[in-house]
C-alpha positions in Angstrom: -11.9 15.1 9.8 -12.9 14.5 6.2 -12.9 11.1 4.6 -12.1 10.7 0.9 -14.5 8.6 -1.2 -12.1 6.8 -3.5 -14.7 4.6 -5.3 -13.6 1.5 -7.1 -9.8 1.0 -7.8 -8.7 1.8 -11.3 -6.2 -0.9 -12.0 -5.9 0.0 -15.7 -4.8 3.5 -14.6 -2.1 1.9 -12.3 -0.9 -0.3 -15.2 -0.8 2.6 -17.7 1.1 4.8 -15.3 3.7 2.1 -14.5 4.3 1.6 -18.3 4.8 5.3 -18.6 7.2 5.6 -15.7 9.1 2.5 -16.8 9.9 4.2 -20.1 10.7 7.5 -18.5 13.0 6.2 -15.7 15.4 3.5 -16.9 16.7 2.9 -13.3 13.1 1.9 -12.3 12.2 -0.2 -15.3 13.0 -3.6 -13.8 11.0 -2.8 -10.6 8.1 -1.5 -12.6 8.2 -4.4 -15.0 7.7 -6.8 -12.1 5.0 -4.5 -10.7 3.2 -4.7 -14.0 3.0 -8.5 -13.6 1.5 -8.0 -10.2 -0.9 -5.3 -11.2 -2.3 -7.3 -14.1 -3.0 -10.2 -11.8 -4.5 -7.8 -9.2 -6.8 -6.3 -11.9 -8.2 -9.7 -12.9 -8.5 -10.8 -9.3 -10.4 -7.7 -8.4 -12.7 -8.1 -11.3 -13.6 -11.6 -10.3 -14.2 -10.9 -6.6 -17.8 -9.6 -6.8 -18.9 -12.7 -8.8 -17.0 -15.2 -6.6 -18.2 -13.5 -3.4 -21.9 -13.6 -4.4 -24.6 -12.1 -2.2 -23.0 -12.9 1.2 -22.3 -9.8 3.5 -19.0 -8.3 2.8 -18.3 -7.3 6.4 -19.8 -8.2 9.8 -22.3 -5.8 11.3 -19.6 -3.9 13.3 -17.9 -3.2 10.0 -14.4 -4.5 10.9 -12.3 -4.5 7.7 -9.9 -7.2 9.2 -12.6 -9.6 9.9 -12.2 -13.3 9.1 -11.0 -14.0 5.5 -13.4 -15.5 3.1 -11.0 -18.4 2.4 -13.1 -20.5 0.0 -13.0 -17.8 -2.7 -9.2 -17.2 -2.2 -7.8 -20.7 -2.6 -7.9 -20.9 -6.4 -6.7 -17.3 -7.1 -3.9 -17.8 -4.6 -2.6 -20.9 -6.3 -2.6 -19.0 -9.6 -0.8 -16.1 -8.0 1.9 -18.4 -6.5 2.4 -19.9 -10.0 2.7 -16.5 -11.5 5.3 -15.4 -8.9 7.2 -18.7 -9.3 7.6 -17.9 -13.0 8.3 -14.2 -13.0 9.9 -13.1 -9.6 13.6 -12.9 -8.6 15.0 -16.2 -7.5 14.5 -16.0 -3.7 10.9 -14.9 -4.1 10.2 -17.5 -6.8 11.6 -20.2 -4.6 9.4 -19.2 -1.7 6.3 -19.2 -4.0 7.3 -22.6 -5.2 7.7 -23.9 -1.7 4.4 -22.5 -0.5 2.6 -23.8 -3.6 3.9 -27.3 -2.8 2.7 -27.1 0.8 -0.9 -26.8 -0.5 -4.1 -25.5 0.9 -3.5 -26.4 4.5 -0.5 -24.0 4.6 -2.2 -21.2 2.8 -4.9 -20.4 5.3 -2.6 -19.7 8.3 -0.2 -17.8 6.1 -2.9 -15.4 4.6 -4.9 -15.2 7.9 -1.9 -14.2 9.9 -1.0 -11.5 7.6 -4.6 -10.3 7.3 -4.7 -10.0 11.1 -1.3 -8.7 11.8 0.3 -7.3 8.6 1.4 -3.6 8.3 1.0 -2.8 12.0 3.9 -0.9 13.6 4.7 -3.4 16.3 4.2 -7.1 16.7 5.1 -9.1 19.8 8.8 -10.1 20.0 7.9 -13.7 19.7 5.8 -13.3 16.6 7.7 -14.8 13.7 8.2 -12.8 10.6 9.1 -13.9 7.1 9.6 -11.0 4.6 9.1 -13.3 1.5 5.8 -14.7 2.9 4.7 -11.2 3.9 5.3 -10.0 0.4 3.3 -12.8 -1.1 0.4 -12.2 1.3 0.5 -8.4 0.9 0.6 -8.4 -2.9 -2.2 -11.0 -3.1 -4.5 -9.6 -0.5 -4.3 -5.9 -1.6 -7.2 -6.1 -4.1 -9.2 -8.1 -1.5 -8.7 -5.3 1.1 -9.5 -2.6 -1.4 -12.6 -4.5 -2.5 -13.8 -4.7 1.2 -13.1 -1.0 1.7 -15.0 0.0 -1.3 -17.9 -2.3 -0.4 -18.4 -0.8 3.0 -19.8 2.4 4.3 -17.5 5.3 5.2 -16.5 5.6 8.8 -18.5 8.3 10.7 -15.7 8.7 13.4 -13.8 11.9 13.1 -10.1 11.2 13.9 -6.8 13.0 13.7 -4.8 9.8 13.6 -1.7 8.6 11.8 -3.3 5.1 11.7 -5.9 4.2 9.1 -9.4 4.7 10.5 -10.7 1.7 8.6 -8.1 -1.0 9.5 -5.6 0.6 11.9 -2.6 0.2 9.6 0.3 2.5 9.1 0.2 5.0 6.3 2.2 4.3 3.2 2.0 7.8 1.6 0.9 11.3 1.8 -1.2 12.7 -1.0 -1.7 16.3 -1.8 -5.0 16.8 -3.6 -6.3 20.1 -5.1 -8.8 21.9 -2.8 -10.0 25.4 -3.9 -7.0 27.6 -4.5 -4.7 25.3 -2.6 -4.3 21.7 -1.5 -5.3 19.3 1.3 -3.1 16.6 2.6 -4.3 13.1 3.0 -2.6 9.9 4.3 -3.0 6.7 2.2 -3.2 3.4 4.1 -0.5 0.8 3.2 -3.0 -2.0 3.7 -6.4 -1.1 2.2 -5.5 2.2 0.3 -8.1 4.2 2.2 -7.3 8.0 2.3 -8.1 10.3 5.2 -7.4 14.0 5.7 -4.4 14.9 7.8 -2.8 18.0 9.1 -0.1 19.4 6.8 2.3 20.4 9.6 2.3 17.3 11.6 4.5 14.2 11.7 2.6 11.1 10.8 5.0 9.0 13.0 5.5 10.8 16.2 3.1 13.7 16.2 5.7 16.4 16.1 4.0 19.7 15.2 6.9 22.2 15.3 7.5 23.4 11.8 11.2 23.8 12.3 11.5 20.1 13.1 9.6 19.1 9.9 11.8 19.9 6.9 10.4 19.2 3.4 12.7 18.2 0.6 12.0 18.0 -3.2 14.3 16.6 -5.8 14.6 18.1 -9.2 14.1 14.6 -10.7 10.7 14.2 -9.0 9.2 17.7 -8.6 5.8 16.3 -7.7 7.1 14.2 -4.8 7.8 15.6 -1.4 9.9 14.1 1.3 8.2 15.1 4.6 10.8 14.4 7.2 10.9 14.7 11.0 14.1 15.6 12.8 12.5 14.5 16.1 11.8 10.8 15.3 14.0 10.7 12.1 11.2 9.1 10.0 9.9 10.3 6.6 6.7 10.1 4.6 6.8 10.3 0.9 4.0 12.6 -0.4 2.7 12.7 -3.9 1.6 16.2 -4.9 -1.2 16.0 -7.4 -1.3 19.7 -7.8 2.0 19.5 -9.5 1.4 16.4 -11.6 -2.3 15.5 -12.0 -1.4 12.4 -14.0 0.4 10.8 -11.1 -1.0 7.7 -9.5 0.4 7.8 -6.0 0.9 4.1 -5.4 2.8 3.8 -8.7 4.8 6.9 -8.7 6.0 6.0 -5.2 7.5 2.8 -6.6 9.5 4.7 -9.2 11.0 7.1 -6.7 13.9 4.8 -5.6 16.6 7.5 -5.5 14.6 9.3 -2.8 14.8 6.4 -0.5 18.6 6.1 -1.0 18.9 9.8 -0.2 16.8 9.5 2.9 18.8 6.6 4.2 22.0 8.6 3.8 20.5 11.4 5.9 19.5 9.0 8.6 15.8 9.0 8.0 13.6 5.8 8.1 10.4 5.3 6.2 7.3 5.0 8.3 6.1 2.1 6.1 7.7 0.6 3.0 5.8 0.1 -0.2 5.2 -3.3 -1.7 8.5 -3.6 -3.5 10.6 -1.8 -0.8 11.8 1.0 -3.2 
């Protein structure tokens, strides 16, 4: 298996693409406007991380991405993040941010640590409590931190054909088709750390189905560069951004704007393997 070297994350490109898509798709403008608030915070947070981290090792020697959080450098930015959400988010999320902010530092460590250890896995124990609002706050805040650790570590040397991220064992968020010679290669993009790894084209990323007849692909005229890779065996789907059809696309952003595709999939009885940050 080939691993894709993604380098540092270009938050300016994400922001610019979100602005473009918000002007292009009126139905997605509200979602993308909120994403812009998040992305601008994430950009600044990511820029500050190298300085606040200093010269300490980024990962333990065994290279585990989900090792213990460096909480001392997260407290101040998380407080700023909660204040931002309290001011800019829809009412239920704003109320949760306000509540968590009032609880103070002693509540933040278990909240962030629990998500860091358990978030975006397929299954949790039945007795493990879940709170979608807290999960959103943790996911949005920790995304730049995870991407920073990923890009500060050495690539994995283990060849795997896996639907789980080889760096943090999370579920895939997206498929990405990238130009390769006269054709394209398919990658999966991690929902947690944004790592991309090569994956077979005719293969379900949820159940491993490999019979082509069970894996129909759908494309809507409204989004010609976005494929719906579905599986009629497990009834799940993966949204795939085809960069051979639109080289300007930013997968994580274009995915947010493709809300009608999720509505269509639900009507057909398909469930997404892993939702994106804003559940669009």
